[in-house]
Legacy VTK file of the C-alpha trace (Angstrom):
# vtk DataFile Version 3.0
C-alpha trace
ASCII
DATASET POLYDATA
POINTS 140 float
-50.633 -2.200 -12.085
-50.575 -3.625 -15.575
-53.207 -5.489 -17.580
-51.444 -8.829 -17.065
-51.484 -8.319 -13.269
-55.232 -7.669 -13.330
-55.798 -10.744 -15.503
-53.822 -13.027 -13.175
-55.601 -11.585 -10.145
-58.985 -12.174 -11.870
-58.001 -15.821 -12.388
-57.032 -16.029 -8.698
-53.388 -16.782 -9.412
-52.062 -13.555 -7.926
-53.152 -12.441 -4.463
-54.343 -8.840 -4.082
-52.442 -8.395 -0.843
-49.055 -9.084 -2.476
-46.693 -6.242 -1.768
-43.580 -5.388 -3.652
-40.610 -4.038 -1.797
-38.842 -1.294 -3.685
-35.283 -0.727 -2.500
-33.616 2.558 -3.340
-30.889 2.157 -5.917
-27.378 3.171 -4.820
-26.135 6.389 -6.284
-23.590 5.783 -8.981
-21.139 8.293 -10.282
-18.967 7.771 -13.300
-15.350 8.668 -12.693
-13.127 10.135 -15.365
-11.512 6.722 -15.814
-14.877 5.265 -16.858
-15.318 3.097 -13.737
-18.485 3.202 -11.670
-18.152 4.421 -8.101
-20.865 3.372 -5.698
-21.336 5.527 -2.623
-21.943 3.464 0.506
-23.830 5.259 3.250
-22.088 5.409 6.601
-18.596 4.620 5.368
-15.948 6.977 6.665
-12.312 7.374 5.875
-10.056 6.090 8.624
-7.059 8.264 9.434
-3.702 7.128 10.761
-1.273 9.507 12.431
2.398 8.560 12.111
4.760 10.439 14.405
8.344 10.478 15.622
7.970 12.418 18.869
10.957 14.336 20.192
9.544 15.579 23.501
6.841 14.753 26.034
5.020 17.961 25.019
3.668 16.069 21.979
1.896 13.467 24.136
-1.270 15.516 24.641
-1.634 16.137 20.897
-1.225 12.408 20.268
-3.856 11.638 22.928
-6.202 14.109 21.218
-5.804 12.143 17.973
-6.919 9.010 19.824
-9.887 10.881 21.305
-10.812 11.890 17.740
-10.813 8.190 16.773
-7.570 8.253 14.771
-4.943 5.535 14.948
-1.497 6.605 16.141
1.732 4.897 15.082
4.834 6.060 16.945
8.463 5.564 15.983
10.811 6.085 18.939
14.091 5.316 17.141
15.412 8.858 17.615
13.653 9.619 20.915
15.358 9.626 24.301
14.371 6.345 26.043
13.085 8.115 29.184
10.875 10.447 27.124
9.679 7.523 24.998
8.678 5.607 28.135
6.747 8.600 29.513
4.889 9.021 26.197
4.070 5.298 26.072
2.776 5.411 29.647
0.639 8.493 28.934
-0.834 7.078 25.703
-1.397 3.674 27.323
-3.539 5.356 29.972
-5.396 7.344 27.333
-5.964 4.219 25.240
-7.210 2.271 28.255
-9.663 5.009 29.217
-11.028 5.056 25.641
-11.343 1.214 25.528
-8.759 1.200 22.760
-5.877 -1.102 21.955
-2.103 -0.819 21.878
0.680 -3.054 20.696
4.404 -2.991 20.146
5.009 -3.772 16.470
8.776 -3.353 16.355
11.777 -2.594 18.560
10.938 1.124 18.629
7.488 1.212 16.974
4.124 1.178 18.759
0.513 1.437 17.581
-2.341 2.896 19.622
-5.890 2.579 18.313
-9.329 3.778 19.433
-12.053 1.293 20.366
-13.410 1.041 16.806
-10.129 -0.457 15.502
-8.992 -3.943 16.428
-5.360 -4.973 16.114
-5.035 -8.437 14.582
-1.938 -10.401 15.530
-0.132 -12.828 13.244
0.440 -15.728 15.630
3.150 -17.186 13.377
5.294 -14.101 13.968
4.925 -14.516 17.734
6.014 -18.148 17.483
9.048 -17.242 15.353
9.993 -14.388 17.687
10.076 -16.706 20.696
11.941 -19.473 18.855
9.142 -22.031 19.142
8.867 -22.801 15.426
11.437 -25.611 15.296
9.744 -27.724 17.988
6.282 -27.532 16.381
6.498 -29.963 13.498
9.048 -27.946 11.568
11.945 -29.520 9.730
14.731 -30.754 11.988
LINES 1 141
140 0 1 2 3 4 5 6 7 8 9 10 11 12 13 14 15 16 17 18 19 20 21 22 23 24 25 26 27 28 29 30 31 32 33 34 35 36 37 38 39 40 41 42 43 44 45 46 47 48 49 50 51 52 53 54 55 56 57 58 59 60 61 62 63 64 65 66 67 68 69 70 71 72 73 74 75 76 77 78 79 80 81 82 83 84 85 86 87 88 89 90 91 92 93 94 95 96 97 98 99 100 101 102 103 104 105 106 107 108 109 110 111 112 113 114 115 116 117 118 119 120 121 122 123 124 125 126 127 128 129 130 131 132 133 134 135 136 137 138 139
């Protein structure tokens, strides 16, 4: 407490019960490029697994990635359709049991995510895909 604080308290301008909250300063590290990097507590790196499965034997490994809270993107372009369907069914069940999400994002591409990742949908793409864009105020 400084001399000025005591003087103001003596005059009755500053209350003795005033408390000051001291927040810890974030740790800053200077990178080689000269920029400051601030470390945020609790932030983790998200991992995405991209795979082109060839057999159903890979399904359990992919399900383990989901259990470990990693996103899985699958490309079935070069996969036998029956095997692809079995893998999709298996991962859909795994995703459901983990309260995750899944979505088809292309003709042969699917994404499966754990519960901590939400898949946002661009509604304009859905409208274009179903051919509804011309009847909704578009140019004729």
